[in-house]
N, C-alpha and C positions, 0 to 999 in steps of 0.2 A: 274550471277550465280557464277562466279569465285570470285567476291568480297564477296558474301555470304559465300562461302566455307572458305575464308580466315578469315572471322570474327568469324566463329564457334569456333575455338580453343581459341580465345580471350574471348568469352562469357563464355565458359566452365571454363576457367582459373579463371575468375572473380567470377563465382559461387563457385568454389572450395575454392578460397581464402576467400570468405565470410563465407563459412561453417567452414573453419579452424579457422578463427578469432573468430567466435561465440563459437567454441569448446574450444578454448584457454581461453576464459573469459565468460563462459556461464552465470555466475551470475552477470556479469558486475562489477566486483570488482574494476576495474580501473576507473570507472565513476567518483567517488568522491574522488579519492586518493589525488589530489592536494588541493581540497577544505577542506578536513579533516585536512590536515597538516596546512593550513592557519587558520582554526578554532581554533586549539590548545585546550588547556584546558580552561574550564570556569573560569572567574574571581572569586575570593573568594566571597561567598555570593550569587553568581548568580545561579539561578535554571534553568538550560538548559533543553529544551524539544526538543526531536527529533521525527519527523514524518516519520514513515516507511511505505511505500506503493507502489502503482503502479501509473498509469496515473492520477487517481483521486487525489492522493496526489501531484504528480508532477505538475499537472495543477493548483493546489491551489495557488502556488506562481506566476504563470503566469497570471491567471485571477483575482486573489484577492490579489495582492502584499501588499496592505496596512495592511492586517491581520498580516503579518510577520514583517513588518517594525518596528524597534525600540524595538523588543522583543527578548529574548534569545531563539528563535525558529529556528530550523534547519530542512530544508526539505530534506528528503532523499528518495523521491519517484522516481521510474523509470517506465516509460510507458511500459505496456505489461507484467510486471513481475508477476510471480506466487510465492506462498509461499516457495517452495524449493529454489528458487533463492534468496529470501529475507533472508531465514535462513542461507544460505552460506555467505552472506555479512553482517550478523547481527553484528558480532564482529567489523568489520572494520567501518561500517557506523552508529552503535549505541553505543555499549559498550565502544569502545575506545574514544568516544567523551565525556564520563563521564556525561551523562545527569542525572537529577533528575527523569525525566519522559520520557517514550516513548509511543507514540500513534501509535498503529498498526492498519492499515486498509488494509485488504488483503483477497483474496479468489475468487473474481469475475473472474479473469483471469484463475484460476484453473478450475472453472466451465466451462469456455469457451474453455478449452483444449489447451491453448496457448503453453504449454510445454508437451502436451500429456494427455491422459485420467487421471482423478483424481477423487477419491471418496470423500465424505464429511469427512470420517474418515482419509484419507490421508491428507486432508487440515488441519484438526484439529491437527493431529500429529505435523505438522510444526508450527502451531500457538502456541501450547503448548510448543514446544521446544524453540521458541523465548521467550515466557513468562518466562520459567524456567531459561533461560540464563540471562535475564534481572534481575529477582528477585535475582538470586545468585550473581549478581554484584551490589546489592543495588539500583536498578532502579525500580521505581514504574511503573506499566503497566496499560494502558488504552486499552482495547480491543473493537474495533469499530465493529458495525454491518456492513455487506456488504450493500451497497446502493441498492435500488430496481432496477430491470431491467426486463422488460417484455420479451425482446429478445435481442440478440446481432446482430447488423447490419452486422458485419464482419463474423459472423458464426451463421446464423439463425437456429432455430429448436432444440436448446439444452435445452429448457424449464427452463431458469433461474428463471422464475416467480414461479416455484415450488421448485427448488433446493436452491435458495438463502434463502428463509424462513427456510428451513430445516437446512441449515448451521448456520444461525443466532441463531436458537434455541439451537444448540449444543454449539456455542460460549457463549451464555448467561448462559446456564446451567453450563458450566465449570467455567465461571467467578464468578457466585454466589457461587458455591461450594468451591471456592478457595480464596475468598476475593479479587477478582480482579474487578476493575471498568469496567462495561459494558456500552459502549456509543452507544445508540440506535438512529441512523440516520433513519433507515428504517421506523419506525412507523410514523414519522413526514413527511417523504418525499414521501411515497407511494401514488399512485393515486387510490387505492382501488382495483386494479386488480394485485397488486404486481409489477407494473411498476413505473417508476419515473415520478412524476408530470411534465407535459409539461412546466410549468412556472419555473421549476428548472433545466432544461436540454436543450442542443442544439442537442442531438442525441439519447436520450432515455437511455443513460448509464452514460455519464459524466455531472457533474454539470456545469451550467452557473454561472454568478455572483450572481443571486438570490439564486441559490442552495448553493453556498459557504457562502452566508450571513447567511443562516439557520445553516449551519455546524459550522460557526464561534462561534455563541452563545452557541451551544451545547458542543463543544469541550472546550471552555473556562471554562464552569462550571465543566466539567470533570477534567480539569487540576488543577483548584483550589482545588477540592476534593482530587486529587492525591497528591498535595503538602502538604495538611494537614496530609495525611496519612504518607508522607515521613518524617514529623517532629517527629512523634511518636517514 
């Protein structure tokens, strides 16, 4: 019992320090600071593409590294992130890297409530702000649909099977009305009940290698289209 009492202050101190650390860098602005410096500016004639997103984007490089190998592609996905966090780091992790194109894949963690309750309108506000920031800096934008998810294993009962299609409709409408490329992963990857096909995932939310193989083809077509638009 005495040992337990002695450990309590240490546990509480660790919890407090963890909360302070998160509060000091809520958007994880320091995550890619060194990598961004090393990346520097793209070589003349090189059309850099930055992938902005959450764990689905971050996992892309881990599970499907060959897709990025030898290409001017930079992965700036951070697991668990929501659109307000991405918006805060958008200048550091996208604009300052001077890409020709940015691929934005975001919103599922907002629906999961990772940083608090969020409505589709709130999510769209952040996606639109990222898009406007990119366009004002001469960067072509690819807005990705949110991938299907019937439920979130870590936070069940939030009905992403209904909320994700609603958000995707809003993203597509905005993209069409503003001449932005809309990249539709959802239609190809859904299992018919608004979940992710079992052959494309290991947990119902995140893609496996088969899932990323499908995404590779779709995003390459979207990037080629964006680069043609960038030349005009």
